[in-house]
C-alpha positions in Angstrom: 0.2 -10.8 -11.7 -2.0 -8.2 -10.1 -2.2 -4.6 -11.1 0.2 -3.4 -8.4 2.9 -5.8 -9.5 2.5 -4.9 -13.2 2.7 -1.2 -12.3 5.8 -1.8 -10.2 7.4 -3.8 -12.9 6.7 -1.0 -15.5 8.0 1.7 -13.0 11.2 -0.2 -12.4 11.9 -1.0 -16.0 11.4 2.7 -17.1 12.6 4.4 -13.9 14.5 7.3 -15.4 11.6 8.2 -17.6 8.9 7.9 -15.0 10.3 9.5 -11.9 10.2 13.1 -13.2 6.6 12.5 -14.3 5.8 11.0 -10.9 7.2 14.1 -9.2 5.1 16.4 -11.4 2.0 14.3 -10.8 2.4 14.4 -7.0 3.1 18.2 -7.1 0.0 18.9 -9.2 -2.1 16.7 -6.9 -0.7 18.5 -3.9 -1.6 21.8 -5.5 -5.2 20.7 -6.2 -5.6 19.5 -2.6 -4.1 22.8 -1.3 -6.5 24.8 -3.5 -9.6 23.0 -2.3 -8.5 23.0 1.3 -7.8 26.7 1.4 -11.2 27.5 -0.1 -12.8 26.8 3.2 -12.0 28.7 6.4 -8.7 27.7 7.9 -9.2 25.4 10.8 -7.0 23.0 12.6 -8.4 20.2 10.4 -7.5 22.1 7.3 -4.0 22.6 8.5 -3.7 18.9 9.2 -4.9 18.2 5.6 -2.2 20.6 4.3 0.4 18.9 6.4 -0.6 15.5 5.0 -0.6 16.8 1.5 2.9 18.1 1.8 3.9 14.8 3.5 2.6 12.8 0.6 4.6 14.8 -2.0 7.8 15.2 0.0 8.2 11.6 1.0 8.6 10.7 -2.7 10.9 13.6 -3.3 13.0 12.8 -0.3 13.3 9.2 -1.5 14.4 10.2 -4.9 16.9 12.8 -3.6 18.4 10.3 -1.1 18.9 7.8 -3.9 16.8 5.2 -2.1 16.3 1.8 -3.9 13.8 1.9 -6.8 11.3 -0.3 -5.1 11.3 2.0 -2.1 10.7 5.0 -4.3 7.8 3.2 -6.0 6.2 2.4 -2.6 6.6 6.1 -1.6 5.0 7.2 -4.9 2.0 4.9 -4.4 1.7 6.1 -0.8 1.8 9.7 -1.8 -0.6 9.3 -4.7 -3.2 7.4 -2.7 -2.9 9.9 0.2 -3.4 12.9 -2.2 -6.4 11.2 -3.9 -8.0 10.4 -0.5 -7.4 14.0 0.7 -8.8 15.4 -2.5 -11.9 13.2 -2.3 -12.4 14.1 1.4 -12.1 17.8 0.9 -14.4 17.9 -2.2 -17.1 15.8 -0.5 -17.1 17.5 2.9 
């Protein structure tokens, strides 16, 4: 089993314990991205970064609130987390 499969299995087995923590993690990551994006002057690129940051966090929240299947919510969490990490790295480097 690869890391993704093990992480998915753990997420699915402890779903009701993990999804609140996952929401907090994505919200904090979004706050970090927002903080670093708004330190620079606001440009169209920075607005795009803010939009993508909100998109990453809200897709997971929308999946949870719509009671999507657990595997779908896990995929949205991974998508949002990777997107937030990439945005944070991009903003901090450039």
